[in-house]
DSSP file (Angstrom, degrees, kcal/mol; ACC not computed):
  #  RESIDUE AA STRUCTURE BP1 BP2  ACC     N-H-->O    O-->H-N    N-H-->O    O-->H-N    TCO  KAPPA ALPHA  PHI   PSI    X-CA   Y-CA   Z-CA
    1    1 A M     >        0   0    0      0, 0.0     4,-2.3     0, 0.0     5,-0.2   0.000 360.0 360.0 360.0 -44.1    0.0    0.1    0.0
    2    2 A Y  H  >  +     0   0    0      1,-0.2     4,-2.5     2,-0.2     3,-0.3   0.961 360.0  46.7 -47.4 -60.4    2.8    2.4    0.9
    3    3 A D  H  > S+     0   0    0      1,-0.3     4,-2.5     2,-0.2    -1,-0.2   0.816 111.9  53.0 -64.6 -34.0    4.7    2.0   -2.4
    4    4 A E  H  > S+     0   0    0      2,-0.2     4,-1.2     1,-0.2    -1,-0.3   0.922 109.3  47.1 -72.7 -41.7    1.4    2.5   -4.3
    5    5 A F  H  <>S+     0   0    0     -4,-2.3     5,-2.4    -3,-0.3    -2,-0.2   0.906 113.4  48.3 -55.3 -47.4    0.7    5.7   -2.5
    6    6 A V  H ><5S+     0   0    0     -4,-2.5     3,-1.9    -5,-0.2    -2,-0.2   0.939 108.9  54.4 -62.7 -47.4    4.3    6.9   -3.2
    7    7 A S  H 3<5S+     0   0    0     -4,-2.5    -1,-0.2     1,-0.3    -2,-0.2   0.833 107.2  52.5 -56.7 -32.3    3.9    5.9   -6.9
    8    8 A K  T 3<5S-     0   0    0     -4,-1.2    -1,-0.3    -3,-0.2    -2,-0.2   0.324 135.6 -76.9 -90.3  10.3    0.8    8.0   -7.1
    9    9 A G  T < 5S+     0   0    0     -3,-1.9    -3,-0.2     1,-0.3    -2,-0.1   0.373  85.3 132.6 115.1  -5.8    2.3   11.1   -5.8
   10   10 A A      < -     0   0    0     -5,-2.4     2,-0.6    -6,-0.1    -1,-0.3  -0.408  56.4-120.9 -70.6 155.0    2.6   10.8   -2.1
   11   11 A T  E     -A   29   0A   0     18,-3.5    18,-3.3    -2,-0.1     2,-0.2  -0.893  25.4-132.5-102.2 118.1    6.0   11.7   -0.4
   12   12 A G  E     +A   28   0A   0     -2,-0.6    16,-0.2    16,-0.2     3,-0.1  -0.487  31.9 169.5 -60.3 133.8    7.4    8.8    1.4
   13   13 A I  E    S-     0   0A   0     14,-2.2     2,-0.4     1,-0.2    15,-0.2   0.719  72.7  -2.0-109.4 -63.9    8.6    9.7    5.0
   14   14 A T  E    S-A   27   0A   0     13,-2.0    13,-2.1     3,-0.0    -1,-0.2  -0.979  74.9-130.7-136.0 120.2    9.3    6.4    6.6
   15   15 A A  E     -     0   0A   0     -2,-0.4    10,-0.1    11,-0.2     2,-0.1  -0.314  46.3 -81.9 -58.9 143.5    8.7    3.1    4.8
   16   16 A P  E     +     0   0A   0      0, 0.0     2,-0.3     0, 0.0    10,-0.3  -0.354  58.3 173.7 -46.3 121.3    6.7    0.5    6.8
   17   17 A K  E     -A   25   0A   0      8,-2.5     8,-2.0    -3,-0.1     2,-0.4  -0.987  33.8-113.8-139.0 154.9    8.7   -1.5    9.2
   18   18 A V  E     -A   24   0A   0     -2,-0.3     6,-0.3     6,-0.2     2,-0.1  -0.657  33.6-144.5 -83.7 132.1    8.1   -4.0   11.9
   19   19 A T    >   -     0   0    0      4,-3.2     3,-1.6    -2,-0.4    -1,-0.0  -0.429  23.6-110.3 -90.7 168.7    8.9   -2.8   15.4
   20   20 A S  T 3  S+     0   0    0      1,-0.3    -1,-0.1    -2,-0.1    -2,-0.0   0.771 117.9  57.8 -69.8 -22.9   10.4   -4.8   18.3
   21   21 A W  T 3  S-     0   0    0      2,-0.1    -1,-0.3     1,-0.0    -3,-0.0   0.264 123.6-101.7 -98.9  16.0    7.1   -4.5   20.2
   22   22 A G  S <  S+     0   0    0     -3,-1.6    20,-2.2     1,-0.3     2,-0.3   0.624  81.9 118.7  92.2  15.3    5.2   -6.2   17.2
   23   23 A H  E     - B   0  41A   0     18,-0.2    -4,-3.2    -6,-0.0     2,-0.4  -0.815  51.6-144.8-106.4 152.8    3.5   -3.2   15.4
   24   24 A T  E     +AB  18  40A   0     16,-2.0    16,-2.1    -2,-0.3     2,-0.3  -0.973  27.9 172.1-108.8 134.9    4.3   -2.3   11.8
   25   25 A T  E     +AB  17  39A   0     -8,-2.0    -8,-2.5    -2,-0.4     2,-0.3  -0.990  10.4 166.7-145.5 148.8    4.2    1.5   11.1
   26   26 A G  E     - B   0  38A   0     12,-1.7    12,-2.7    -2,-0.3     2,-0.4  -0.957  18.0-145.4-155.2 159.5    5.1    3.8    8.2
   27   27 A F  E     +AB  14  37A   0    -13,-2.1   -14,-2.2    -2,-0.3   -13,-2.0  -0.988  16.7 170.1-138.7 142.3    4.4    7.4    7.3
   28   28 A F  E     -AB  12  36A   0      8,-2.1     8,-2.7    -2,-0.4     2,-0.4  -0.958  25.6-129.8-140.1 161.5    3.7    9.5    4.1
   29   29 A A  E     -AB  11  35A   0    -18,-3.3   -18,-3.5    -2,-0.3     6,-0.2  -0.936  20.9-136.0-114.1 144.7    2.7   12.9    3.1
   30   30 A D    >   -     0   0    0      4,-2.1     3,-3.0    -2,-0.4     4,-0.1  -0.396  42.7 -85.5 -88.7 170.6   -0.1   13.5    0.6
   31   31 A P  T 3  S+     0   0    0      0, 0.0    -1,-0.1     0, 0.0   -21,-0.0   0.775 129.6  53.2 -48.5 -36.0    0.3   16.2   -2.2
   32   32 A E  T 3  S-     0   0    0      2,-0.1    -3,-0.0     1,-0.0     0, 0.0   0.477 121.4-104.7 -81.8  -1.5   -0.9   19.0    0.1
   33   33 A G  S <  S+     0   0    0     -3,-3.0     2,-0.2     1,-0.3    -1,-0.0   0.449  70.2 144.5  96.8  -2.1    1.7   18.1    2.9
   34   34 A S        -     0   0    0     -4,-0.1    -4,-2.1     1,-0.0     2,-0.5  -0.502  47.2-132.0 -70.5 138.3   -0.6   16.4    5.3
   35   35 A I  E     -B   29   0A   0     -6,-0.2     2,-0.3    -2,-0.2    -6,-0.2  -0.822  27.0-176.0-101.1 135.3    1.2   13.6    7.0
   36   36 A H  E     -B   28   0A   0     -8,-2.7    -8,-2.1    -2,-0.5     2,-0.4  -0.842  11.0-144.2-123.8 154.8   -0.6   10.1    7.3
   37   37 A S  E     -B   27   0A   0     -2,-0.3     2,-0.4   -10,-0.2   -10,-0.2  -0.972   5.3-150.5-127.2 146.2    0.4    6.8    8.9
   38   38 A L  E     +B   26   0A   0    -12,-2.7   -12,-1.7    -2,-0.4     2,-0.3  -0.898  28.6 175.4-101.9 141.1    0.0    3.2    8.1
   39   39 A F  E     +B   25   0A   0     -2,-0.4     2,-0.3   -14,-0.2   -14,-0.2  -0.996  13.0 174.7-150.7 140.9   -0.3    1.0   11.2
   40   40 A A  E     -B   24   0A   0    -16,-2.1   -16,-2.0    -2,-0.3     2,-0.7  -0.994  26.7-137.0-143.7 148.0   -0.9   -2.6   11.9
   41   41 A V  E     -B   23   0A   0     -2,-0.3   -18,-0.2   -18,-0.2   -19,-0.1  -0.925  30.8-141.4 -98.8 116.5   -0.8   -4.7   15.0
   42   42 A N        -     0   0    0    -20,-2.2    -2,-0.0    -2,-0.7     0, 0.0  -0.528  21.8-102.7 -86.4 136.2    0.9   -7.9   14.1
   43   43 A P        -     0   0    0      0, 0.0     2,-0.6     0, 0.0    -1,-0.1  -0.217  30.7-121.9 -54.0 135.4   -0.3  -11.2   15.6
   44   44 A V        +     0   0    0      3,-0.1     2,-0.2     5,-0.0     5,-0.1  -0.710  38.7 175.7 -86.4 122.6    1.7  -12.6   18.4
   45   45 A T    >>  -     0   0    0     -2,-0.6     3,-0.7     1,-0.0     4,-0.6  -0.759  47.5-104.7-117.0 162.4    3.0  -16.2   17.5
   46   46 A A  T 34 S+     0   0    0     -2,-0.2     3,-0.3     1,-0.2    -2,-0.0   0.747 119.9  57.6 -56.8 -29.1    5.2  -18.6   19.3
   47   47 A E  T 34 S+     0   0    0      1,-0.2    -1,-0.2     2,-0.1    -3,-0.1   0.805 118.0  30.2 -78.1 -31.1    8.1  -17.7   16.9
   48   48 A N  T <4        0   0    0     -3,-0.7    -1,-0.2     1,-0.1    -2,-0.2   0.170 360.0 360.0-118.3  19.9    7.9  -13.9   17.7
   49   49 A A     <        0   0    0     -4,-0.6    -1,-0.1    -3,-0.3    -3,-0.1   0.357 360.0 360.0 -78.0 360.0    6.8  -14.1   21.4
């Protein structure tokens, strides 16, 4: 989704990345300069608990 937004004119600020506490976050700005975030809570599994 992030790459699609950037390819359509948004300005990438921080590409989505998985944090150590299990969230994925990324930030971009729309053509008017407003900053938006992408956010997901990743499921906890035995492998990443």
